[in-house]
N, C-alpha and C positions, 0 to 999 in steps of 0.2 A: 082632355082639351088641347085646344091648341094654345101656342103660348100666346100669342097675341091676345087670346081671349082674357086668361089669368091675369094678365099685364094689363086689362080693361079693366075687370072684374077689382083689381086690387086699385087702381083709379078711381072706381064710382065710389069702394067703402070709402075710401079716405078722404072724396069730396064729400060723403055723406052724412060722416060722422066726426066729430071730436077727436082729434089726433090718440088721447088715452083710450077712445070708446074703440077707435078703427084696431087701434094694435091688440088690443084684449080680444078682438073679435077672430083679427089675422092667427093669434094664439091658438083659440080655440079651433080655430079652422086646421089649422096646422098638427093639430091635438088629433082631431078629428078622421083627419088623412092618415096618419101614422097610424090607427088602430084600424080602419079600414085593409092598408096595406100590410100591417102584419096580421093581422085574419085571413085576408084574401088571397093577396098576392105572394107571401113568401109561402114556399108550401111548407107542408106540416113537419117533414123530415127532418127541413133545413131549422125550423123552430125548436125541434127537438132536440139536434146536436147542438145548436145554441146552448141552451141549457144545459144541459151536459160538458160544457167545457168549463175550466179555470177561467174567471173574469178578465182577466189579460188577453188569453187567445179568443174568447169568444169576442170579446171588443176589436181584435184586430180582425177577426172576419166578417163581421158585418162591417165594419169600414172597407172591407174590401167591397164586398156587395154594394156599399152603397155610391164606392168610386167606379165601379162597373156600370151599375145602371145612372149614374148622375144627369145623363140627357133627360131622362125623365120629370127632373125638378129640376133644374136649372137652365132648361131649353139650351140655349145657345151661350151659356156661360160656362163657367169654369168650377170645379170643385177642388179644391185641395184638401188632404186629410193628413194630419202628420202620424208617424207610423204608431205611434202609440195610441194612436184616436186620443189625445187628451185634447184638441184642438181642431177646428177646421175651417177655410176658408170659402167663399163663395164671391168670385169676379164677375162683374157684369149681371147679378141675380137679377131675375124679371121683379123680384120685389124692391129693386132699387132703381129702376130703371126710369121711372117718371119721379119728376122731383114731386115731392108733398107735402111738404111743409112741417115735416116730424122728423125728430132728431135721428132715430134709426129705424131702419127698414126691417129687420130680420125677425118680428115677431112671429113670421108663419114658421120660419126655418126653424127658430128655436122650440114652438110647439111639436113641429113634425120631426124632429132630432128626438129630443128630450124623453117622449112619448117612446118612439120606434126602442131607444138605449134601454128605459125603463122596462117597456113590455119584453124585450126580447132577451136582456143580456144581464143589465144589474138596476135592479129598483133604488131608488135615493140619488139619483142624479139629476143636477140641474144645469142647462145651458143657459151660458150669457153672452150675450152681445158684446164683445171690447171695443170692435171699430166696425164702421160702416162706410162704406162708398158716400151715402147722402153728407156725411159729416168731410169728405175730400181724402177719406182713408184709399188704398192701393187696390182696396178688397175688404169683406164684411169678413170677419174673424169670429166665430162664435168658440167660448171656454167651457170645457166640461169639469164641473165641482159637485163634491157631495152636496147634496141638500143638507141644512141644516134646520132645527127645528123652527127657530124664528121664520124661514121664508119658507114657509107653510101658512103664515097667519097671515 
């Protein structure tokens, strides 16, 4: 999908839905995109290899793959991942290019990355957007945290 279509789709979703509903829908879209990527776009051998590695090494390997293929989800933006993959940053992400009246624009990426990580490397991880360009931050920052029982309710 051309990046401009994605940006227009985001703008349409956010224009038609209440901000909370739009972000729930975008999180789900990210989750479903990640399920497709995990099942169809990542070779079976790579999936098996990740599952056989210790968690830390598997996270680093997945981070490297994400970094190499960042253009597919950030388009003209930038993706930076810390070496231990405890956080990552997106600068000029398509989700934040249009002012949308929402406080944070990263629900799509939270859903996508959380699902990729839990499906391929370690179940029980949640991703929280801790800074966003829409709020004036220099980049959108996402942090990985172990999930808690209360977070699932």
